[in-house]
N, C-alpha and C positions, 0 to 999 in steps of 0.2 A: 800931177800927171796921172790920168786914169787909164783904165784898160779899154782899148778900142775893141769893138766887136763888129762882125759882119754877119748879117742875117742871111741864111741860105735856105733854099727850098730844094727838096729832092724831086727832080723831074723824071718821069718815066719815059720810055722810048718814044711814045707818041707826043712828047713835049707838053703834056698837060699834067696838072696836079691831080692826084687821086684823092679819095675821100679821107684817107688817113693823113694826108699832107695838110689838111685844113686844121687838124688838131695837134700836129707835131711840127715844130720849127727848130732849126739848129743854128747856133751862134758859134762862130769860131773866134777865139780870143787871140788877137794878133800881137799885142804888145806885152807878152810875158818874157821873162828873162831866161827862157830855156830854148833849146833848138827844136822842140816839139811844138805842134800846133794843136792844142786841145780844143775839143768841140763840146759845147754845152747844149744838151737837148732839152727843150721845154715841151712837155706833154700835157695837154689840157684834157683832163678826164671828165670835167664837169662836176666832180664831187669834191667836197672839202678835204683838205689834207689832214691826216691824223696828227695828233700832237705826239711828237716823238719823245720817248723817254730814254734815258741813258742808264745802264746798269753800272752802279758804282760798288765794287767789291770792298769789303773790309778785310785787309790782308792779315791783320792779327787774328780775327775769327777764323779765317781760312787756314792759317798756319796751325792754330790750336786744334781745329777740327781734324786736320790731317795727322797731327801728333797723337790725338786720342784714338784714331782709327788705325794707326800704323801697327799692324801685327803681321809680320812677314814670316811665312812658312817657306823655308828654302825648297824650291821646286826640284823634283828629281828627274822628271821626264819632260818630253815635249808638250804633252797634254797639260801637265802641271804648270809649265811656263805660260802657256796660252791662257789657262784659267787665272793665273796670278796677274797677268797683264790686264785681262778684262776686269778683274776685281779692283785693281789699282786705278785703272782708268775710270771706272764707275765711282770710286771713292773721290777722286780728284774732281770730277764733274759735280758730284753731289755737294762736296765741300765748297766749291765755287758758287753754286746756285744758292746754298744756304747762308753764305757769308755776307752777301751784299743786298742791295735794295735798288729798286727802280725809282729814278728821280727825274722830274722834268728839268730840262736845261734852264739855266738862268737867262732871262731875256735882257740883254744889254741894249737898251735903246740908245743908239748913237747916231750922229748926223752923218750925212754923206761926206762932209768935209773931213770928219775924223776918220772915216773908213778910207778915204783917199789918202790921207796923211799916213795912216798905218801901212798902206801899200807902198807909199814913197819911202817910209822908214825901213820896211823890209827890203826894198830894192837897194837902198844905200847900205844896209847892213851886209847884203850879199856881195856888193861890190867891194866893200872894205875887207870882208873876209878873204876875198880872192887876191886883192892887191896889197893890202896893209900899207897903203900910201897915206901920208899925213893929211893930204887934201881930202881924200875920201873919208878919213876919220873925222875931219872938221864938218864935212857934209852930213855925216851920220849924227854927230852931236847936235848940229843945227836942226836936223829933222826931229830928233828926240826932244829937244827943248820946245819946238813948236807944237809937237804932239802933246807934251805935258801941259802946255798953255791951253790947247783946245780942250783937253779933258777937264782941266781946272775950271775953265769958263762954263763948260757944259754942266758940270756938277753944281756950280754956283747957281746957274739958271734953273736947274731942276729943284734945288733946295728952295730958292726964292719962290718958284711957282707953287711948291708944296705949302709953304708958309702962307702965301697970299690966298690960297684956295681953302684955308681952314675956316669953317663956319661954326657958330656957337653951339648948334644942335648936335654936332658930331662928337665922337670921342677921339677924333684925330689929334686934337691938341694934347690930350692926356697921353696918347701913344707917342707923340713926338717928344714931349718933355721926358717921358720915361726912357726913350732910347738915348737921349743925350745925358740924362742924369744917372743912368744905370751904371754901376761900377763894373767895368769890363774885366779887369784883372784883379784878383784878390791876392795880394802879396802875403806870403807866409811870414811869420815873425822871424826876426833876425836873432839867431842864437849865438851868443858870445860867451866868453868865460865869466864875465861879471854879471850878466843878466840874461833872462830868457825873453 
């Protein structure tokens, strides 16, 4: 069950579309599970979209940076309090900016059927959280099992296509073998009373 949408155009008082309406269209998403009617605007600027990067902070670095810089002088007056607040705010912002890195989001190529099943699973989960009825729990489990099957089939298809597409001149075969034979977790030695 997918989301239905209705395409809308904004008409001006003279019942004609303006120049901006040729580049902007709005879609209302009708079948959402809330009482609001969200609207999605599509704006065609004619230029390619920038690749969005996400800032991922390293909270351990952030914490250690703040601990190193934490020197508090007890403020005596109003001016001292304002100066201390500004200094602390600047330290927090600097620690946050220095602790993380910008990364491109992982592109998960999934099919429309998987996306539709994810929406169905989310809908079933929301219903079960509200009702806690056993039938709703069964529907949620059924949707989860079907979603797992779709992901498993999709991953098998991707792996099969990758293996079939390997040619002798590439080093893809070497990379593929290395990823599957590389030891992922190195177990530490077991230390007991009798042996190390």
